[in-house]
PLY file of the C-alpha trace (Angstrom):
ply
format ascii 1.0
element vertex 377
property float x
property float y
property float z
element edge 376
property int vertex1
property int vertex2
end_header
0.02 -0.02 0.01
1.35 3.39 -1.16
1.92 6.18 1.75
-0.81 8.70 2.03
-0.08 12.17 3.53
-2.90 14.22 4.96
-2.14 17.83 5.20
-3.07 19.80 8.09
-6.94 20.91 7.99
-10.08 21.79 9.32
-13.56 21.66 8.59
-14.45 24.60 10.01
-15.20 27.65 7.56
-14.29 30.36 10.15
-11.23 28.60 11.63
-7.33 29.74 10.76
-4.26 27.96 12.20
-2.32 30.07 14.70
0.81 29.80 12.76
2.59 27.83 10.16
6.13 27.18 9.30
7.78 28.86 6.13
6.47 26.30 3.30
4.05 24.61 5.48
0.60 24.28 4.05
-2.65 23.79 5.52
-6.10 23.51 4.16
-9.60 24.90 4.94
-11.93 22.23 3.46
-15.17 23.99 4.11
-13.85 26.99 1.97
-11.60 25.45 -0.42
-8.74 27.52 1.02
-4.99 26.95 1.08
-2.86 28.50 3.68
0.96 28.55 3.05
3.68 29.59 5.36
5.30 32.53 3.72
8.03 33.58 6.41
5.92 36.76 7.20
4.87 37.92 10.55
1.32 38.11 10.01
-1.94 36.52 8.09
-2.83 37.98 5.00
-5.49 37.17 2.06
-4.63 37.89 -1.61
-1.73 40.23 -0.43
-4.15 42.01 1.87
-3.04 41.85 5.76
-5.80 40.90 8.25
-6.04 42.36 11.58
-6.60 39.64 14.35
-9.96 39.15 15.32
-13.29 38.41 13.67
-13.08 39.41 9.74
-14.75 38.66 6.50
-12.22 36.84 4.33
-13.08 35.93 0.60
-16.88 36.69 1.47
-16.77 34.30 4.46
-18.05 36.10 7.65
-16.95 35.40 11.02
-13.46 34.27 10.25
-11.37 33.92 13.41
-8.01 35.72 12.40
-5.31 34.59 15.34
-3.40 37.03 17.12
0.06 37.98 15.71
2.08 34.77 14.80
5.59 34.22 16.10
7.93 35.91 14.02
8.58 34.39 10.68
5.51 31.95 10.99
2.97 33.90 9.31
1.10 32.79 6.30
-0.92 33.62 3.06
-4.54 32.64 2.34
-5.56 31.53 -1.24
-8.79 30.46 -2.57
-8.97 27.54 -4.58
-12.54 26.62 -5.09
-14.16 29.91 -6.21
-11.43 32.35 -6.95
-13.00 35.78 -7.01
-12.95 37.55 -10.55
-11.19 40.28 -9.21
-9.93 41.59 -12.50
-12.09 42.82 -15.22
-11.02 44.32 -18.43
-12.90 46.96 -20.10
-12.12 49.30 -23.21
-13.44 52.73 -23.82
-12.51 55.79 -25.92
-12.62 59.51 -25.28
-13.79 59.85 -21.60
-12.35 59.21 -18.28
-13.48 57.75 -14.98
-14.32 60.97 -13.22
-16.40 60.84 -9.86
-19.53 60.14 -11.61
-18.19 57.01 -13.28
-16.32 55.57 -10.12
-13.09 57.47 -10.51
-11.37 60.11 -8.45
-9.39 62.20 -11.28
-10.18 63.57 -14.65
-10.26 60.30 -16.79
-13.85 59.48 -18.09
-14.63 56.42 -20.01
-18.28 56.72 -21.25
-18.42 53.82 -23.56
-17.32 50.58 -22.43
-17.33 46.98 -23.86
-16.78 43.91 -21.41
-13.87 42.05 -23.08
-13.51 39.27 -20.86
-17.22 37.96 -21.56
-17.29 39.51 -25.30
-20.63 41.06 -24.09
-21.92 44.59 -23.67
-22.68 45.47 -20.08
-25.28 48.10 -19.17
-24.30 51.63 -19.40
-24.38 52.08 -15.73
-22.31 49.07 -14.83
-19.88 51.32 -13.38
-21.58 53.83 -11.59
-19.17 54.33 -8.27
-16.25 53.52 -6.55
-18.28 50.61 -4.97
-18.76 48.96 -8.21
-15.15 48.36 -8.71
-12.60 45.81 -7.66
-8.97 46.22 -7.10
-7.26 45.17 -10.33
-10.25 46.19 -12.53
-8.40 47.64 -15.80
-9.81 49.96 -18.30
-7.72 50.22 -21.67
-8.55 53.63 -23.28
-7.65 54.80 -26.43
-7.93 58.26 -28.13
-7.19 59.97 -24.87
-6.64 63.83 -24.47
-3.88 65.67 -23.23
-5.22 65.69 -19.64
-6.24 62.02 -19.93
-3.80 60.30 -22.13
-4.74 56.92 -23.44
-3.41 53.75 -21.90
-4.27 51.09 -19.33
-5.85 52.29 -15.95
-5.97 49.96 -13.14
-8.06 50.67 -10.10
-6.09 50.22 -6.78
-8.82 50.24 -4.44
-9.04 54.13 -4.06
-7.93 55.56 -7.60
-7.20 54.80 -11.07
-3.56 54.32 -11.95
-1.75 54.72 -15.44
0.27 51.83 -16.20
1.12 52.21 -19.89
0.66 54.28 -22.93
2.00 54.93 -26.30
5.74 55.59 -26.06
6.89 58.68 -27.90
9.28 58.33 -30.92
12.87 58.80 -29.91
14.46 61.98 -30.58
18.00 63.22 -31.05
19.78 63.90 -27.79
21.70 67.14 -27.37
25.37 66.62 -26.08
27.16 63.58 -24.76
28.07 62.23 -21.42
26.45 63.81 -18.68
25.27 66.48 -20.63
23.44 64.38 -23.23
20.04 64.92 -21.58
18.13 66.31 -24.48
15.40 64.49 -26.40
12.66 62.44 -25.67
12.58 61.09 -22.11
11.85 57.43 -21.35
13.30 55.86 -24.65
16.32 53.72 -24.48
18.96 54.68 -27.22
21.13 51.77 -28.41
24.85 52.29 -29.37
25.83 52.30 -33.04
28.79 49.63 -33.75
30.78 52.67 -34.78
30.45 53.86 -31.49
32.21 51.23 -29.80
35.13 51.18 -31.82
38.42 52.68 -30.53
38.77 56.45 -31.48
41.67 56.01 -33.97
39.96 53.37 -36.04
38.54 54.46 -39.29
34.75 55.02 -39.30
34.59 55.60 -35.35
32.04 58.15 -34.33
31.77 59.98 -31.00
29.47 57.59 -28.65
26.18 58.97 -26.81
27.17 58.78 -23.36
23.80 57.40 -22.49
23.53 55.07 -25.10
23.13 51.40 -24.26
25.25 48.79 -25.81
23.72 45.81 -27.72
24.37 42.18 -26.55
26.18 41.90 -29.96
28.42 44.65 -29.18
29.01 43.06 -25.63
29.68 39.80 -27.20
32.30 41.28 -29.35
34.17 42.69 -26.62
34.02 39.77 -24.59
35.66 37.84 -27.34
38.40 40.39 -28.03
39.32 40.42 -23.96
39.16 36.33 -24.01
41.78 36.48 -26.80
44.30 38.46 -25.28
47.38 36.90 -24.11
47.51 36.49 -20.31
51.56 35.76 -19.86
50.71 32.60 -18.00
51.89 29.32 -19.78
51.07 25.80 -18.65
54.10 23.48 -18.81
52.44 20.36 -17.29
51.45 18.71 -14.29
53.21 17.68 -11.08
52.83 14.58 -8.86
53.90 15.82 -5.20
53.44 12.03 -4.04
55.67 10.46 -6.57
58.52 8.36 -5.33
61.89 10.48 -4.51
59.98 13.09 -3.39
57.86 14.26 -6.24
58.35 15.16 -9.80
56.84 16.46 -13.09
53.97 13.86 -13.88
53.04 15.21 -17.65
54.45 17.82 -19.91
52.64 20.13 -22.71
54.24 21.24 -25.95
54.78 24.58 -24.49
57.62 22.84 -22.16
59.98 22.41 -24.80
59.05 25.54 -26.84
60.50 29.01 -26.88
63.72 28.05 -25.69
62.71 25.67 -22.66
64.53 22.55 -22.05
64.90 19.86 -19.41
61.17 19.60 -18.53
60.04 15.81 -18.86
57.86 13.46 -16.84
59.46 11.82 -14.14
61.97 14.83 -13.80
62.52 17.48 -11.21
61.32 21.08 -11.78
64.85 22.09 -11.00
65.90 20.19 -14.09
64.29 22.72 -16.36
65.69 25.66 -18.42
64.83 28.79 -20.14
61.55 29.10 -18.11
59.31 32.56 -19.10
57.82 34.75 -16.71
54.28 33.28 -16.02
55.16 29.51 -16.48
53.70 27.01 -14.12
52.72 23.31 -13.52
49.43 22.30 -11.83
49.92 20.03 -8.99
47.68 16.89 -9.39
48.64 14.61 -6.47
49.09 15.66 -3.07
52.34 14.80 -1.19
55.61 16.01 0.61
58.18 17.40 -1.71
61.94 16.94 -1.38
65.01 17.42 -3.68
63.88 20.48 -5.28
65.37 23.78 -5.81
64.64 26.41 -4.65
64.14 24.79 -1.25
61.17 26.62 -0.72
59.40 24.04 -3.06
60.23 21.20 -0.61
56.98 21.36 1.34
53.77 19.60 1.60
51.69 20.23 -1.64
47.87 19.63 -2.28
46.04 18.95 -5.54
45.32 22.09 -7.35
48.14 24.05 -5.99
50.38 25.93 -8.59
54.02 26.15 -8.79
54.84 29.44 -10.92
57.86 30.89 -12.19
58.11 34.69 -11.60
61.08 35.29 -13.95
63.79 34.59 -11.29
62.55 31.89 -9.11
59.86 29.37 -8.62
57.06 29.75 -5.88
54.29 27.47 -4.58
50.89 29.10 -4.91
48.45 27.56 -2.51
44.88 26.80 -3.88
43.17 26.75 -0.71
41.97 23.23 -1.18
43.67 21.09 1.64
43.07 17.37 1.48
42.28 15.39 4.41
45.09 13.36 5.82
45.70 10.16 4.13
42.87 11.01 1.44
43.32 11.51 -2.37
41.33 11.11 -5.61
43.66 10.17 -8.58
41.24 9.64 -11.22
37.60 8.87 -12.00
38.68 5.08 -12.31
39.17 5.06 -8.66
35.63 5.72 -7.91
32.82 3.34 -8.41
29.08 3.76 -7.55
27.31 1.08 -5.84
23.57 -0.01 -7.02
21.01 0.92 -4.86
17.80 -0.86 -5.23
14.57 1.36 -5.72
11.25 0.53 -3.97
8.37 0.66 -6.17
4.85 1.45 -5.23
3.62 -1.90 -4.85
6.37 -2.97 -2.47
6.06 0.18 -0.23
5.36 -0.87 3.36
4.95 2.43 4.97
6.86 5.16 7.26
8.32 4.46 10.53
7.21 7.05 12.96
7.87 7.95 16.65
4.68 7.13 18.55
5.08 9.69 21.58
2.50 7.76 23.79
4.83 4.81 24.27
7.79 5.00 26.52
11.37 5.36 24.93
13.18 2.11 24.71
10.59 -0.21 23.80
10.03 -1.88 20.42
6.44 -0.27 20.23
7.80 3.03 20.47
8.33 3.01 16.53
5.37 1.92 14.17
4.77 1.48 10.50
2.11 3.70 9.25
0.49 3.99 5.84
-1.16 7.36 6.68
0.96 10.04 7.67
-1.60 12.53 9.39
-0.37 15.72 9.86
-3.09 16.74 12.23
-6.20 19.35 12.30
-6.92 22.78 13.56
-9.95 24.47 14.77
0 1
1 2
2 3
3 4
4 5
5 6
6 7
7 8
8 9
9 10
10 11
11 12
12 13
13 14
14 15
15 16
16 17
17 18
18 19
19 20
20 21
21 22
22 23
23 24
24 25
25 26
26 27
27 28
28 29
29 30
30 31
31 32
32 33
33 34
34 35
35 36
36 37
37 38
38 39
39 40
40 41
41 42
42 43
43 44
44 45
45 46
46 47
47 48
48 49
49 50
50 51
51 52
52 53
53 54
54 55
55 56
56 57
57 58
58 59
59 60
60 61
61 62
62 63
63 64
64 65
65 66
66 67
67 68
68 69
69 70
70 71
71 72
72 73
73 74
74 75
75 76
76 77
77 78
78 79
79 80
80 81
81 82
82 83
83 84
84 85
85 86
86 87
87 88
88 89
89 90
90 91
91 92
92 93
93 94
94 95
95 96
96 97
97 98
98 99
99 100
100 101
101 102
102 103
103 104
104 105
105 106
106 107
107 108
108 109
109 110
110 111
111 112
112 113
113 114
114 115
115 116
116 117
117 118
118 119
119 120
120 121
121 122
122 123
123 124
124 125
125 126
126 127
127 128
128 129
129 130
130 131
131 132
132 133
133 134
134 135
135 136
136 137
137 138
138 139
139 140
140 141
141 142
142 143
143 144
144 145
145 146
146 147
147 148
148 149
149 150
150 151
151 152
152 153
153 154
154 155
155 156
156 157
157 158
158 159
159 160
160 161
161 162
162 163
163 164
164 165
165 166
166 167
167 168
168 169
169 170
170 171
171 172
172 173
173 174
174 175
175 176
176 177
177 178
178 179
179 180
180 181
181 182
182 183
183 184
184 185
185 186
186 187
187 188
188 189
189 190
190 191
191 192
192 193
193 194
194 195
195 196
196 197
197 198
198 199
199 200
200 201
201 202
202 203
203 204
204 205
205 206
206 207
207 208
208 209
209 210
210 211
211 212
212 213
213 214
214 215
215 216
216 217
217 218
218 219
219 220
220 221
221 222
222 223
223 224
224 225
225 226
226 227
227 228
228 229
229 230
230 231
231 232
232 233
233 234
234 235
235 236
236 237
237 238
238 239
239 240
240 241
241 242
242 243
243 244
244 245
245 246
246 247
247 248
248 249
249 250
250 251
251 252
252 253
253 254
254 255
255 256
256 257
257 258
258 259
259 260
260 261
261 262
262 263
263 264
264 265
265 266
266 267
267 268
268 269
269 270
270 271
271 272
272 273
273 274
274 275
275 276
276 277
277 278
278 279
279 280
280 281
281 282
282 283
283 284
284 285
285 286
286 287
287 288
288 289
289 290
290 291
291 292
292 293
293 294
294 295
295 296
296 297
297 298
298 299
299 300
300 301
301 302
302 303
303 304
304 305
305 306
306 307
307 308
308 309
309 310
310 311
311 312
312 313
313 314
314 315
315 316
316 317
317 318
318 319
319 320
320 321
321 322
322 323
323 324
324 325
325 326
326 327
327 328
328 329
329 330
330 331
331 332
332 333
333 334
334 335
335 336
336 337
337 338
338 339
339 340
340 341
341 342
342 343
343 344
344 345
345 346
346 347
347 348
348 349
349 350
350 351
351 352
352 353
353 354
354 355
355 356
356 357
357 358
358 359
359 360
360 361
361 362
362 363
363 364
364 365
365 366
366 367
367 368
368 369
369 370
370 371
371 372
372 373
373 374
374 375
375 376
């Protein structure tokens, strides 16, 4: 039998839990509500904080809102069964939502069409603010100078203009900090010639407030990535090799540019003709002996770097320190152990502690098929 988890729940329409842990959920079965711990310090519904005491929540009167929960153990209430139609979209032309039509400003919409249901409502559907719900949106075209077209959202007390037609971009005046002329609120993109070096043919003076495009940034990143860093990997070093450590592998750079003496199983000190920035990567830990300079005769860990500064070799610690007696040499040293999976048909249950039974007895732990998280009232 598969395991069944029963969430924290109630059948009382007016009951709410005292608190919930962040991420914990509870259900009000009578109202079709889900309550989710959100780490806040209070109780809210649809984003609106609730005051402790008796309140009407999602149209249900007499809901008992608990006193302030412990810090971080508040929750949000969501309606699942009958979510309210809190947002309606209308369209209109020419007029605004003045006081006579439920608004508080100069925006007045006299002709509306109910877009959600594709039907035409009565002309007096919006008579006052009492007829509006928070989130109601009216899309207005053909606005006036004092009442521009755009999307107006009712926030519970007034209409807020959230969008409208953006003006066409106009040329800016000046560059840099002084380049503040032209149409505001419009993004200006830099031209490719604006990001070219000044001495390059075709380069133009950039607008100090222009925004570089993704293509221009990518081109710059590729140029930076192509720059020579001055560091050359000569190979890898085995600090645990017999004889107190030696070079493990070499790259083609180890014998290029006048370098000699770098070879597998050889000491770093045998190398000649090194360049500033040359380095070897330590791949196996151990304590080194017999190297020159003597400062290299120390314990090295995997991922340390042995770097040549143009005059002598230095050990640069990576900060990754292996535990005593531990090293991973290659992926072939590690193997997985097959773990059998339990199918739903073979599931027995969940082992839980029965707090009603004294510790130390076998009966204190029981297998259950239904994990009941309890009720609240």
